mmCIF file as Biopython writes it, N, C-alpha, C and O atoms, coordinates in Angstrom:
data_model
#
loop_
_atom_site.group_PDB
_atom_site.id
_atom_site.type_symbol
_atom_site.label_atom_id
_atom_site.label_alt_id
_atom_site.label_comp_id
_atom_site.label_asym_id
_atom_site.label_entity_id
_atom_site.label_seq_id
_atom_site.pdbx_PDB_ins_code
_atom_site.Cartn_x
_atom_site.Cartn_y
_atom_site.Cartn_z
_atom_site.occupancy
_atom_site.B_iso_or_equiv
_atom_site.auth_seq_id
_atom_site.auth_asym_id
_atom_site.pdbx_PDB_model_num
ATOM 1   N N  . UNK A ? 1  ? 50.062 177.602 161.479 1.0 0.0 1  A 1 
ATOM 2   C CA . UNK A ? 1  ? 50.511 177.623 160.113 1.0 0.0 1  A 1 
ATOM 3   C C  . UNK A ? 1  ? 49.579 176.748 159.271 1.0 0.0 1  A 1 
ATOM 4   O O  . UNK A ? 1  ? 49.133 175.686 159.706 1.0 0.0 1  A 1 
ATOM 5   N N  . UNK A ? 2  ? 49.304 177.215 158.075 1.0 0.0 2  A 1 
ATOM 6   C CA . UNK A ? 2  ? 48.421 176.519 157.152 1.0 0.0 2  A 1 
ATOM 7   C C  . UNK A ? 2  ? 49.142 176.302 155.833 1.0 0.0 2  A 1 
ATOM 8   O O  . UNK A ? 2  ? 50.156 176.940 155.548 1.0 0.0 2  A 1 
ATOM 9   N N  . UNK A ? 3  ? 48.600 175.389 155.035 1.0 0.0 3  A 1 
ATOM 10  C CA . UNK A ? 3  ? 49.098 175.178 153.684 1.0 0.0 3  A 1 
ATOM 11  C C  . UNK A ? 3  ? 48.004 175.600 152.725 1.0 0.0 3  A 1 
ATOM 12  O O  . UNK A ? 3  ? 46.875 175.116 152.789 1.0 0.0 3  A 1 
ATOM 13  N N  . UNK A ? 4  ? 48.366 176.527 151.823 1.0 0.0 4  A 1 
ATOM 14  C CA . UNK A ? 4  ? 47.448 176.925 150.766 1.0 0.0 4  A 1 
ATOM 15  C C  . UNK A ? 4  ? 48.165 176.707 149.435 1.0 0.0 4  A 1 
ATOM 16  O O  . UNK A ? 4  ? 49.381 176.516 149.399 1.0 0.0 4  A 1 
ATOM 17  N N  . UNK A ? 5  ? 47.410 176.736 148.355 1.0 0.0 5  A 1 
ATOM 18  C CA . UNK A ? 5  ? 47.987 176.542 147.030 1.0 0.0 5  A 1 
ATOM 19  C C  . UNK A ? 5  ? 47.854 177.825 146.230 1.0 0.0 5  A 1 
ATOM 20  O O  . UNK A ? 5  ? 46.777 178.419 146.161 1.0 0.0 5  A 1 
ATOM 21  N N  . UNK A ? 6  ? 48.972 178.253 145.620 1.0 0.0 6  A 1 
ATOM 22  C CA . UNK A ? 6  ? 48.966 179.438 144.763 1.0 0.0 6  A 1 
ATOM 23  C C  . UNK A ? 6  ? 49.287 179.003 143.333 1.0 0.0 6  A 1 
ATOM 24  O O  . UNK A ? 6  ? 50.079 178.084 143.126 1.0 0.0 6  A 1 
ATOM 25  N N  . UNK A ? 7  ? 48.675 179.661 142.349 1.0 0.0 7  A 1 
ATOM 26  C CA . UNK A ? 7  ? 48.969 179.297 140.964 1.0 0.0 7  A 1 
ATOM 27  C C  . UNK A ? 7  ? 50.352 179.780 140.546 1.0 0.0 7  A 1 
ATOM 28  O O  . UNK A ? 7  ? 50.797 180.858 140.942 1.0 0.0 7  A 1 
ATOM 29  N N  . UNK A ? 8  ? 51.017 178.967 139.745 1.0 0.0 8  A 1 
ATOM 30  C CA . UNK A ? 8  ? 52.285 179.365 139.138 1.0 0.0 8  A 1 
ATOM 31  C C  . UNK A ? 8  ? 51.968 180.151 137.871 1.0 0.0 8  A 1 
ATOM 32  O O  . UNK A ? 8  ? 50.974 179.877 137.199 1.0 0.0 8  A 1 
ATOM 33  N N  . UNK A ? 9  ? 52.806 181.120 137.549 1.0 0.0 9  A 1 
ATOM 34  C CA . UNK A ? 9  ? 52.552 181.933 136.366 1.0 0.0 9  A 1 
ATOM 35  C C  . UNK A ? 9  ? 52.924 181.217 135.076 1.0 0.0 9  A 1 
ATOM 36  O O  . UNK A ? 9  ? 52.378 181.527 134.018 1.0 0.0 9  A 1 
ATOM 37  N N  . UNK A ? 10 ? 53.840 180.270 135.151 1.0 0.0 10 A 1 
ATOM 38  C CA . UNK A ? 10 ? 54.226 179.514 133.954 1.0 0.0 10 A 1 
ATOM 39  C C  . UNK A ? 10 ? 53.498 178.177 133.950 1.0 0.0 10 A 1 
ATOM 40  O O  . UNK A ? 10 ? 53.488 177.459 134.950 1.0 0.0 10 A 1 
ATOM 41  N N  . UNK A ? 11 ? 52.894 177.855 132.824 1.0 0.0 11 A 1 
ATOM 42  C CA . UNK A ? 11 ? 52.186 176.579 132.725 1.0 0.0 11 A 1 
ATOM 43  C C  . UNK A ? 11 ? 50.744 176.719 133.170 1.0 0.0 11 A 1 
ATOM 44  O O  . UNK A ? 11 ? 50.416 177.560 134.006 1.0 0.0 11 A 1 
ATOM 45  N N  . UNK A ? 12 ? 49.913 175.908 132.619 1.0 0.0 12 A 1 
ATOM 46  C CA . UNK A ? 12 ? 48.505 175.937 132.989 1.0 0.0 12 A 1 
ATOM 47  C C  . UNK A ? 12 ? 48.217 174.855 134.009 1.0 0.0 12 A 1 
ATOM 48  O O  . UNK A ? 12 ? 48.744 173.746 133.926 1.0 0.0 12 A 1 
ATOM 49  N N  . UNK A ? 13 ? 47.384 175.188 134.964 1.0 0.0 13 A 1 
ATOM 50  C CA . UNK A ? 13 ? 46.950 174.202 135.936 1.0 0.0 13 A 1 
ATOM 51  C C  . UNK A ? 13 ? 47.995 173.777 136.935 1.0 0.0 13 A 1 
ATOM 52  O O  . UNK A ? 13 ? 47.824 172.766 137.616 1.0 0.0 13 A 1 
ATOM 53  N N  . UNK A ? 14 ? 49.086 174.532 137.039 1.0 0.0 14 A 1 
ATOM 54  C CA . UNK A ? 14 ? 50.117 174.181 137.999 1.0 0.0 14 A 1 
ATOM 55  C C  . UNK A ? 14 ? 49.964 175.034 139.254 1.0 0.0 14 A 1 
ATOM 56  O O  . UNK A ? 14 ? 49.724 176.239 139.190 1.0 0.0 14 A 1 
ATOM 57  N N  . UNK A ? 15 ? 50.108 174.371 140.386 1.0 0.0 15 A 1 
ATOM 58  C CA . UNK A ? 15 ? 49.956 175.026 141.682 1.0 0.0 15 A 1 
ATOM 59  C C  . UNK A ? 15 ? 51.151 174.696 142.554 1.0 0.0 15 A 1 
ATOM 60  O O  . UNK A ? 15 ? 51.787 173.657 142.374 1.0 0.0 15 A 1 
ATOM 61  N N  . UNK A ? 16 ? 51.460 175.568 143.494 1.0 0.0 16 A 1 
ATOM 62  C CA . UNK A ? 16 ? 52.529 175.346 144.463 1.0 0.0 16 A 1 
ATOM 63  C C  . UNK A ? 16 ? 51.915 175.425 145.852 1.0 0.0 16 A 1 
ATOM 64  O O  . UNK A ? 16 ? 51.209 176.383 146.166 1.0 0.0 16 A 1 
ATOM 65  N N  . UNK A ? 17 ? 52.179 174.429 146.681 1.0 0.0 17 A 1 
ATOM 66  C CA . UNK A ? 17 ? 51.763 174.469 148.080 1.0 0.0 17 A 1 
ATOM 67  C C  . UNK A ? 17 ? 52.714 175.403 148.819 1.0 0.0 17 A 1 
ATOM 68  O O  . UNK A ? 17 ? 53.932 175.264 148.718 1.0 0.0 17 A 1 
ATOM 69  N N  . UNK A ? 18 ? 52.157 176.350 149.558 1.0 0.0 18 A 1 
ATOM 70  C CA . UNK A ? 18 ? 52.967 177.322 150.303 1.0 0.0 18 A 1 
ATOM 71  C C  . UNK A ? 18 ? 52.439 177.435 151.733 1.0 0.0 18 A 1 
ATOM 72  O O  . UNK A ? 18 ? 51.285 177.112 152.017 1.0 0.0 18 A 1 
ATOM 73  N N  . UNK A ? 19 ? 53.309 177.900 152.619 1.0 0.0 19 A 1 
ATOM 74  C CA . UNK A ? 19 ? 52.897 178.129 154.000 1.0 0.0 19 A 1 
ATOM 75  C C  . UNK A ? 19 ? 52.219 179.486 154.101 1.0 0.0 19 A 1 
ATOM 76  O O  . UNK A ? 19 ? 52.593 180.440 153.420 1.0 0.0 19 A 1 
ATOM 77  N N  . UNK A ? 20 ? 51.225 179.549 154.954 1.0 0.0 20 A 1 
ATOM 78  C CA . UNK A ? 20 ? 50.488 180.790 155.141 1.0 0.0 20 A 1 
ATOM 79  C C  . UNK A ? 20 ? 50.005 180.891 156.578 1.0 0.0 20 A 1 
ATOM 80  O O  . UNK A ? 20 ? 49.887 179.895 157.291 1.0 0.0 20 A 1 
ATOM 81  N N  . UNK A ? 21 ? 49.733 182.115 156.977 1.0 0.0 21 A 1 
ATOM 82  C CA . UNK A ? 21 ? 49.187 182.408 158.296 1.0 0.0 21 A 1 
ATOM 83  C C  . UNK A ? 21 ? 47.739 182.844 158.108 1.0 0.0 21 A 1 
ATOM 84  O O  . UNK A ? 21 ? 47.440 183.679 157.254 1.0 0.0 21 A 1 
ATOM 85  N N  . UNK A ? 22 ? 46.851 182.280 158.902 1.0 0.0 22 A 1 
ATOM 86  C CA . UNK A ? 22 ? 45.438 182.643 158.828 1.0 0.0 22 A 1 
ATOM 87  C C  . UNK A ? 22 ? 45.266 184.037 159.394 1.0 0.0 22 A 1 
ATOM 88  O O  . UNK A ? 22 ? 45.704 184.317 160.510 1.0 0.0 22 A 1 
ATOM 89  N N  . UNK A ? 23 ? 44.626 184.918 158.624 1.0 0.0 23 A 1 
ATOM 90  C CA . UNK A ? 23 ? 44.414 186.305 159.047 1.0 0.0 23 A 1 
ATOM 91  C C  . UNK A ? 23 ? 42.994 186.498 159.565 1.0 0.0 23 A 1 
ATOM 92  O O  . UNK A ? 23 ? 42.761 187.314 160.456 1.0 0.0 23 A 1 
ATOM 93  N N  . UNK A ? 24 ? 42.049 185.751 159.009 1.0 0.0 24 A 1 
ATOM 94  C CA . UNK A ? 24 ? 40.648 185.853 159.410 1.0 0.0 24 A 1 
ATOM 95  C C  . UNK A ? 24 ? 39.754 185.494 158.248 1.0 0.0 24 A 1 
ATOM 96  O O  . UNK A ? 24 ? 40.081 185.786 157.098 1.0 0.0 24 A 1 
ATOM 97  N N  . UNK A ? 25 ? 38.636 184.868 158.530 1.0 0.0 25 A 1 
ATOM 98  C CA . UNK A ? 25 ? 37.732 184.442 157.466 1.0 0.0 25 A 1 
ATOM 99  C C  . UNK A ? 25 ? 38.461 183.515 156.506 1.0 0.0 25 A 1 
ATOM 100 O O  . UNK A ? 25 ? 39.039 182.510 156.921 1.0 0.0 25 A 1 
ATOM 101 N N  . UNK A ? 26 ? 38.433 183.850 155.236 1.0 0.0 26 A 1 
ATOM 102 C CA . UNK A ? 26 ? 39.148 183.066 154.215 1.0 0.0 26 A 1 
ATOM 103 C C  . UNK A ? 26 ? 40.411 183.792 153.742 1.0 0.0 26 A 1 
ATOM 104 O O  . UNK A ? 26 ? 40.899 183.551 152.638 1.0 0.0 26 A 1 
ATOM 105 N N  . UNK A ? 27 ? 40.933 184.684 154.593 1.0 0.0 27 A 1 
ATOM 106 C CA . UNK A ? 27 ? 42.145 185.453 154.267 1.0 0.0 27 A 1 
ATOM 107 C C  . UNK A ? 27 ? 43.373 184.804 154.892 1.0 0.0 27 A 1 
ATOM 108 O O  . UNK A ? 27 ? 43.359 184.365 156.042 1.0 0.0 27 A 1 
ATOM 109 N N  . UNK A ? 28 ? 44.448 184.757 154.081 1.0 0.0 28 A 1 
ATOM 110 C CA . UNK A ? 28 ? 45.716 184.175 154.519 1.0 0.0 28 A 1 
ATOM 111 C C  . UNK A ? 28 ? 46.863 185.044 154.031 1.0 0.0 28 A 1 
ATOM 112 O O  . UNK A ? 28 ? 46.800 185.609 152.939 1.0 0.0 28 A 1 
ATOM 113 N N  . UNK A ? 29 ? 47.913 185.151 154.844 1.0 0.0 29 A 1 
ATOM 114 C CA . UNK A ? 29 ? 49.129 185.858 154.449 1.0 0.0 29 A 1 
ATOM 115 C C  . UNK A ? 29 ? 50.169 184.818 154.075 1.0 0.0 29 A 1 
ATOM 116 O O  . UNK A ? 29 ? 50.486 183.937 154.874 1.0 0.0 29 A 1 
ATOM 117 N N  . UNK A ? 30 ? 50.703 184.918 152.862 1.0 0.0 30 A 1 
ATOM 118 C CA . UNK A ? 30 ? 51.719 183.985 152.383 1.0 0.0 30 A 1 
ATOM 119 C C  . UNK A ? 30 ? 53.038 184.285 153.080 1.0 0.0 30 A 1 
ATOM 120 O O  . UNK A ? 30 ? 53.458 185.439 153.161 1.0 0.0 30 A 1 
ATOM 121 N N  . UNK A ? 31 ? 53.688 183.240 153.584 1.0 0.0 31 A 1 
ATOM 122 C CA . UNK A ? 31 ? 54.987 183.408 154.235 1.0 0.0 31 A 1 
ATOM 123 C C  . UNK A ? 31 ? 56.005 182.502 153.550 1.0 0.0 31 A 1 
ATOM 124 O O  . UNK A ? 31 ? 55.655 181.708 152.677 1.0 0.0 31 A 1 
ATOM 125 N N  . UNK A ? 32 ? 57.243 182.627 153.948 1.0 0.0 32 A 1 
ATOM 126 C CA . UNK A ? 32 ? 58.300 181.811 153.359 1.0 0.0 32 A 1 
ATOM 127 C C  . UNK A ? 32 ? 58.931 182.520 152.174 1.0 0.0 32 A 1 
ATOM 128 O O  . UNK A ? 32 ? 58.778 183.730 152.006 1.0 0.0 32 A 1 
ATOM 129 N N  . UNK A ? 33 ? 59.631 181.768 151.367 1.0 0.0 33 A 1 
ATOM 130 C CA . UNK A ? 33 ? 60.311 182.346 150.207 1.0 0.0 33 A 1 
ATOM 131 C C  . UNK A ? 33 ? 59.919 181.595 148.940 1.0 0.0 33 A 1 
ATOM 132 O O  . UNK A ? 33 ? 59.590 180.409 148.968 1.0 0.0 33 A 1 
ATOM 133 N N  . UNK A ? 34 ? 59.967 182.320 147.839 1.0 0.0 34 A 1 
ATOM 134 C CA . UNK A ? 34 ? 59.667 181.739 146.543 1.0 0.0 34 A 1 
ATOM 135 C C  . UNK A ? 34 ? 60.940 181.087 146.007 1.0 0.0 34 A 1 
ATOM 136 O O  . UNK A ? 34 ? 61.980 181.743 145.942 1.0 0.0 34 A 1 
ATOM 137 N N  . UNK A ? 35 ? 60.882 179.813 145.621 1.0 0.0 35 A 1 
ATOM 138 C CA . UNK A ? 35 ? 62.076 179.157 145.086 1.0 0.0 35 A 1 
ATOM 139 C C  . UNK A ? 35 ? 62.584 179.865 143.823 1.0 0.0 35 A 1 
ATOM 140 O O  . UNK A ? 35 ? 61.799 180.383 143.029 1.0 0.0 35 A 1 
ATOM 141 N N  . UNK A ? 36 ? 63.884 179.876 143.658 1.0 0.0 36 A 1 
ATOM 142 C CA . UNK A ? 36 ? 64.486 180.483 142.475 1.0 0.0 36 A 1 
ATOM 143 C C  . UNK A ? 36 ? 63.958 179.786 141.217 1.0 0.0 36 A 1 
ATOM 144 O O  . UNK A ? 36 ? 63.841 178.562 141.171 1.0 0.0 36 A 1 
ATOM 145 N N  . UNK A ? 37 ? 63.644 180.585 140.211 1.0 0.0 37 A 1 
ATOM 146 C CA . UNK A ? 37 ? 63.147 180.032 138.959 1.0 0.0 37 A 1 
ATOM 147 C C  . UNK A ? 37 ? 61.636 179.877 138.888 1.0 0.0 37 A 1 
ATOM 148 O O  . UNK A ? 37 ? 61.101 179.524 137.836 1.0 0.0 37 A 1 
ATOM 149 N N  . UNK A ? 38 ? 60.935 180.135 139.995 1.0 0.0 38 A 1 
ATOM 150 C CA . UNK A ? 38 ? 59.473 180.061 139.981 1.0 0.0 38 A 1 
ATOM 151 C C  . UNK A ? 38 ? 58.889 181.463 140.029 1.0 0.0 38 A 1 
ATOM 152 O O  . UNK A ? 38 ? 59.489 182.388 140.576 1.0 0.0 38 A 1 
ATOM 153 N N  . UNK A ? 39 ? 57.713 181.598 139.446 1.0 0.0 39 A 1 
ATOM 154 C CA . UNK A ? 39 ? 56.953 182.834 139.548 1.0 0.0 39 A 1 
ATOM 155 C C  . UNK A ? 39 ? 55.548 182.482 139.995 1.0 0.0 39 A 1 
ATOM 156 O O  . UNK A ? 39 ? 54.827 181.757 139.310 1.0 0.0 39 A 1 
ATOM 157 N N  . UNK A ? 40 ? 55.165 183.004 141.156 1.0 0.0 40 A 1 
ATOM 158 C CA . UNK A ? 40 ? 53.839 182.750 141.692 1.0 0.0 40 A 1 
ATOM 159 C C  . UNK A ? 40 ? 52.921 183.901 141.317 1.0 0.0 40 A 1 
ATOM 160 O O  . UNK A ? 40 ? 53.382 185.021 141.096 1.0 0.0 40 A 1 
ATOM 161 N N  . UNK A ? 41 ? 51.640 183.634 141.246 1.0 0.0 41 A 1 
ATOM 162 C CA . UNK A ? 41 ? 50.650 184.680 141.003 1.0 0.0 41 A 1 
ATOM 163 C C  . UNK A ? 41 ? 50.572 185.640 142.191 1.0 0.0 41 A 1 
ATOM 164 O O  . UNK A ? 41 ? 50.220 186.808 142.027 1.0 0.0 41 A 1 
ATOM 165 N N  . UNK A ? 42 ? 50.902 185.146 143.384 1.0 0.0 42 A 1 
ATOM 166 C CA . UNK A ? 42 ? 50.912 185.956 144.602 1.0 0.0 42 A 1 
ATOM 167 C C  . UNK A ? 42 ? 52.238 185.707 145.301 1.0 0.0 42 A 1 
ATOM 168 O O  . UNK A ? 42 ? 52.745 184.585 145.280 1.0 0.0 42 A 1 
ATOM 169 N N  . UNK A ? 43 ? 52.803 186.727 145.916 1.0 0.0 43 A 1 
ATOM 170 C CA . UNK A ? 43 ? 54.143 186.616 146.476 1.0 0.0 43 A 1 
ATOM 171 C C  . UNK A ? 43 ? 54.131 186.603 148.001 1.0 0.0 43 A 1 
ATOM 172 O O  . UNK A ? 43 ? 53.156 187.031 148.618 1.0 0.0 43 A 1 
ATOM 173 N N  . UNK A ? 44 ? 55.210 186.114 148.610 1.0 0.0 44 A 1 
ATOM 174 C CA . UNK A ? 44 ? 55.313 186.114 150.069 1.0 0.0 44 A 1 
ATOM 175 C C  . UNK A ? 44 ? 55.067 187.514 150.635 1.0 0.0 44 A 1 
ATOM 176 O O  . UNK A ? 44 ? 55.568 188.512 150.118 1.0 0.0 44 A 1 
ATOM 177 N N  . UNK A ? 45 ? 54.288 187.554 151.703 1.0 0.0 45 A 1 
ATOM 178 C CA . UNK A ? 45 ? 53.931 188.808 152.346 1.0 0.0 45 A 1 
ATOM 179 C C  . UNK A ? 45 ? 52.565 189.324 151.938 1.0 0.0 45 A 1 
ATOM 180 O O  . UNK A ? 45 ? 51.972 190.128 152.658 1.0 0.0 45 A 1 
ATOM 181 N N  . UNK A ? 46 ? 52.051 188.881 150.795 1.0 0.0 46 A 1 
ATOM 182 C CA . UNK A ? 46 ? 50.738 189.334 150.345 1.0 0.0 46 A 1 
ATOM 183 C C  . UNK A ? 46 ? 49.631 188.560 151.056 1.0 0.0 46 A 1 
ATOM 184 O O  . UNK A ? 46 ? 49.787 187.389 151.401 1.0 0.0 46 A 1 
ATOM 185 N N  . UNK A ? 47 ? 48.509 189.248 151.264 1.0 0.0 47 A 1 
ATOM 186 C CA . UNK A ? 47 ? 47.326 188.601 151.807 1.0 0.0 47 A 1 
ATOM 187 C C  . UNK A ? 47 ? 46.401 188.251 150.656 1.0 0.0 47 A 1 
ATOM 188 O O  . UNK A ? 47 ? 46.136 189.067 149.773 1.0 0.0 47 A 1 
ATOM 189 N N  . UNK A ? 48 ? 45.915 187.016 150.687 1.0 0.0 48 A 1 
ATOM 190 C CA . UNK A ? 48 ? 45.040 186.533 149.618 1.0 0.0 48 A 1 
ATOM 191 C C  . UNK A ? 48 ? 43.746 185.997 150.205 1.0 0.0 48 A 1 
ATOM 192 O O  . UNK A ? 48 ? 43.684 185.604 151.370 1.0 0.0 48 A 1 
ATOM 193 N N  . UNK A ? 49 ? 42.722 185.991 149.377 1.0 0.0 49 A 1 
ATOM 194 C CA . UNK A ? 49 ? 41.469 185.344 149.752 1.0 0.0 49 A 1 
ATOM 195 C C  . UNK A ? 49 ? 41.444 183.991 149.068 1.0 0.0 49 A 1 
ATOM 196 O O  . UNK A ? 49 ? 41.784 183.863 147.891 1.0 0.0 49 A 1 
ATOM 197 N N  . UNK A ? 50 ? 41.038 182.988 149.821 1.0 0.0 50 A 1 
ATOM 198 C CA . UNK A ? 50 ? 41.064 181.610 149.330 1.0 0.0 50 A 1 
ATOM 199 C C  . UNK A ? 50 ? 39.668 181.022 149.225 1.0 0.0 50 A 1 
ATOM 200 O O  . UNK A ? 50 ? 38.724 181.482 149.866 1.0 0.0 50 A 1 
ATOM 201 N N  . UNK A ? 51 ? 39.569 180.006 148.408 1.0 0.0 51 A 1 
ATOM 202 C CA . UNK A ? 51 ? 38.374 179.175 148.294 1.0 0.0 51 A 1 
ATOM 203 C C  . UNK A ? 51 ? 38.794 177.740 148.551 1.0 0.0 51 A 1 
ATOM 204 O O  . UNK A ? 51 ? 39.965 177.387 148.410 1.0 0.0 51 A 1 
ATOM 205 N N  . UNK A ? 52 ? 37.837 176.926 148.925 1.0 0.0 52 A 1 
ATOM 206 C CA . UNK A ? 52 ? 38.097 175.499 149.046 1.0 0.0 52 A 1 
ATOM 207 C C  . UNK A ? 52 ? 37.838 174.867 147.692 1.0 0.0 52 A 1 
ATOM 208 O O  . UNK A ? 52 ? 36.767 175.038 147.111 1.0 0.0 52 A 1 
ATOM 209 N N  . UNK A ? 53 ? 38.824 174.137 147.193 1.0 0.0 53 A 1 
ATOM 210 C CA . UNK A ? 53 ? 38.733 173.524 145.870 1.0 0.0 53 A 1 
ATOM 211 C C  . UNK A ? 53 ? 38.973 172.025 145.991 1.0 0.0 53 A 1 
ATOM 212 O O  . UNK A ? 53 ? 39.905 171.592 146.668 1.0 0.0 53 A 1 
ATOM 213 N N  . UNK A ? 54 ? 38.133 171.239 145.336 1.0 0.0 54 A 1 
ATOM 214 C CA . UNK A ? 54 ? 38.321 169.792 145.332 1.0 0.0 54 A 1 
ATOM 215 C C  . UNK A ? 54 ? 39.299 169.448 144.211 1.0 0.0 54 A 1 
ATOM 216 O O  . UNK A ? 54 ? 39.007 169.654 143.033 1.0 0.0 54 A 1 
ATOM 217 N N  . UNK A ? 55 ? 40.478 168.914 144.597 1.0 0.0 55 A 1 
ATOM 218 C CA . UNK A ? 55 ? 41.505 168.593 143.604 1.0 0.0 55 A 1 
ATOM 219 C C  . UNK A ? 55 ? 41.459 167.129 143.187 1.0 0.0 55 A 1 
ATOM 220 O O  . UNK A ? 55 ? 41.834 166.791 142.064 1.0 0.0 55 A 1 
ATOM 221 N N  . UNK A ? 56 ? 41.018 166.291 144.049 1.0 0.0 56 A 1 
ATOM 222 C CA . UNK A ? 56 ? 40.809 164.874 143.764 1.0 0.0 56 A 1 
ATOM 223 C C  . UNK A ? 56 ? 39.515 164.489 144.461 1.0 0.0 56 A 1 
ATOM 224 O O  . UNK A ? 56 ? 39.050 165.196 145.355 1.0 0.0 56 A 1 
ATOM 225 N N  . UNK A ? 57 ? 38.949 163.395 144.062 1.0 0.0 57 A 1 
ATOM 226 C CA . UNK A ? 57 ? 37.699 162.971 144.673 1.0 0.0 57 A 1 
ATOM 227 C C  . UNK A ? 57 ? 37.882 162.861 146.185 1.0 0.0 57 A 1 
ATOM 228 O O  . UNK A ? 57 ? 38.641 162.027 146.678 1.0 0.0 57 A 1 
ATOM 229 N N  . UNK A ? 58 ? 37.173 163.717 146.901 1.0 0.0 58 A 1 
ATOM 230 C CA . UNK A ? 58 ? 37.218 163.683 148.351 1.0 0.0 58 A 1 
ATOM 231 C C  . UNK A ? 58 ? 38.335 164.490 148.982 1.0 0.0 58 A 1 
ATOM 232 O O  . UNK A ? 58 ? 38.346 164.653 150.203 1.0 0.0 58 A 1 
ATOM 233 N N  . UNK A ? 59 ? 39.296 165.014 148.187 1.0 0.0 59 A 1 
ATOM 234 C CA . UNK A ? 59 ? 40.393 165.812 148.757 1.0 0.0 59 A 1 
ATOM 235 C C  . UNK A ? 59 ? 40.192 167.273 148.393 1.0 0.0 59 A 1 
ATOM 236 O O  . UNK A ? 59 ? 40.174 167.642 147.219 1.0 0.0 59 A 1 
ATOM 237 N N  . UNK A ? 60 ? 40.040 168.101 149.429 1.0 0.0 60 A 1 
ATOM 238 C CA . UNK A ? 60 ? 39.838 169.527 149.234 1.0 0.0 60 A 1 
ATOM 239 C C  . UNK A ? 60 ? 41.027 170.294 149.796 1.0 0.0 60 A 1 
ATOM 240 O O  . UNK A ? 60 ? 41.585 169.922 150.828 1.0 0.0 60 A 1 
ATOM 241 N N  . UNK A ? 61 ? 41.412 171.373 149.106 1.0 0.0 61 A 1 
ATOM 242 C CA . UNK A ? 61 ? 42.526 172.212 149.554 1.0 0.0 61 A 1 
ATOM 243 C C  . UNK A ? 61 ? 42.104 173.673 149.450 1.0 0.0 61 A 1 
ATOM 244 O O  . UNK A ? 61 ? 41.141 174.011 148.762 1.0 0.0 61 A 1 
ATOM 245 N N  . UNK A ? 62 ? 42.842 174.528 150.145 1.0 0.0 62 A 1 
ATOM 246 C CA . UNK A ? 62 ? 42.628 175.964 150.047 1.0 0.0 62 A 1 
ATOM 247 C C  . UNK A ? 62 ? 43.444 176.495 148.878 1.0 0.0 62 A 1 
ATOM 248 O O  . UNK A ? 62 ? 44.650 176.257 148.801 1.0 0.0 62 A 1 
ATOM 249 N N  . UNK A ? 63 ? 42.792 177.215 147.964 1.0 0.0 63 A 1 
ATOM 250 C CA . UNK A ? 63 ? 43.486 177.785 146.816 1.0 0.0 63 A 1 
ATOM 251 C C  . UNK A ? 63 ? 43.334 179.306 146.823 1.0 0.0 63 A 1 
ATOM 252 O O  . UNK A ? 63 ? 42.243 179.833 147.039 1.0 0.0 63 A 1 
ATOM 253 N N  . UNK A ? 64 ? 44.441 179.997 146.585 1.0 0.0 64 A 1 
ATOM 254 C CA . UNK A ? 64 ? 44.436 181.461 146.537 1.0 0.0 64 A 1 
ATOM 255 C C  . UNK A ? 64 ? 43.755 181.918 145.254 1.0 0.0 64 A 1 
ATOM 256 O O  . UNK A ? 64 ? 44.133 181.492 144.162 1.0 0.0 64 A 1 
ATOM 257 N N  . UNK A ? 65 ? 42.761 182.777 145.380 1.0 0.0 65 A 1 
ATOM 258 C CA . UNK A ? 65 ? 41.991 183.233 144.219 1.0 0.0 65 A 1 
ATOM 259 C C  . UNK A ? 65 ? 42.326 184.659 143.816 1.0 0.0 65 A 1 
ATOM 260 O O  . UNK A ? 65 ? 42.417 184.954 142.624 1.0 0.0 65 A 1 
ATOM 261 N N  . UNK A ? 66 ? 42.512 185.551 144.785 1.0 0.0 66 A 1 
ATOM 262 C CA . UNK A ? 66 ? 42.842 186.946 144.468 1.0 0.0 66 A 1 
ATOM 263 C C  . UNK A ? 66 ? 43.409 187.620 145.703 1.0 0.0 66 A 1 
ATOM 264 O O  . UNK A ? 66 ? 43.296 187.111 146.818 1.0 0.0 66 A 1 
ATOM 265 N N  . UNK A ? 67 ? 44.028 188.787 145.481 1.0 0.0 67 A 1 
ATOM 266 C CA . UNK A ? 67 ? 44.542 189.553 146.604 1.0 0.0 67 A 1 
ATOM 267 C C  . UNK A ? 67 ? 43.389 190.007 147.479 1.0 0.0 67 A 1 
ATOM 268 O O  . UNK A ? 67 ? 42.322 190.371 146.987 1.0 0.0 67 A 1 
ATOM 269 N N  . UNK A ? 68 ? 43.620 189.978 148.783 1.0 0.0 68 A 1 
ATOM 270 C CA . UNK A ? 68 ? 42.595 190.447 149.712 1.0 0.0 68 A 1 
ATOM 271 C C  . UNK A ? 68 ? 42.566 191.972 149.663 1.0 0.0 68 A 1 
ATOM 272 O O  . UNK A ? 68 ? 43.617 192.608 149.588 1.0 0.0 68 A 1 
ATOM 273 N N  . UNK A ? 69 ? 41.375 192.561 149.705 1.0 0.0 69 A 1 
ATOM 274 C CA . UNK A ? 69 ? 41.303 194.026 149.709 1.0 0.0 69 A 1 
ATOM 275 C C  . UNK A ? 69 ? 41.952 194.583 150.971 1.0 0.0 69 A 1 
ATOM 276 O O  . UNK A ? 69 ? 41.873 193.996 152.051 1.0 0.0 69 A 1 
ATOM 277 N N  . UNK A ? 70 ? 42.589 195.725 150.800 1.0 0.0 70 A 1 
ATOM 278 C CA . UNK A ? 70 ? 43.238 196.399 151.935 1.0 0.0 70 A 1 
ATOM 279 C C  . UNK A ? 70 ? 42.161 197.147 152.700 1.0 0.0 70 A 1 
ATOM 280 O O  . UNK A ? 70 ? 41.418 197.938 152.119 1.0 0.0 70 A 1 
ATOM 281 N N  . UNK A ? 71 ? 42.070 196.897 154.031 1.0 0.0 71 A 1 
ATOM 282 C CA . UNK A ? 71 ? 41.039 197.610 154.808 1.0 0.0 71 A 1 
ATOM 283 C C  . UNK A ? 71 ? 41.339 199.098 154.868 1.0 0.0 71 A 1 
ATOM 284 O O  . UNK A ? 71 ? 42.499 199.508 154.920 1.0 0.0 71 A 1 
ATOM 285 N N  . UNK A ? 72 ? 40.275 199.907 154.861 1.0 0.0 72 A 1 
ATOM 286 C CA . UNK A ? 72 ? 40.429 201.364 154.939 1.0 0.0 72 A 1 
ATOM 287 C C  . UNK A ? 72 ? 40.581 201.818 156.352 1.0 0.0 72 A 1 
ATOM 288 O O  . UNK A ? 72 ? 40.722 203.015 156.604 1.0 0.0 72 A 1 
#
């Protein structure tokens, strides 16, 4: 299990730490449930591609950037 950060739809610059399963490369599947009253840019069950982002000096986290393409 991994922790990634997904953007919240309300407010600027707000992120939520969520549990995810590593799928391969920089792809992760979001698991768990979305708390009532929150809206995430990506929802549980979706696969996202992440980047490493420095949030504080020396602290880097995985942030969800976009939905992962569905393989053909």
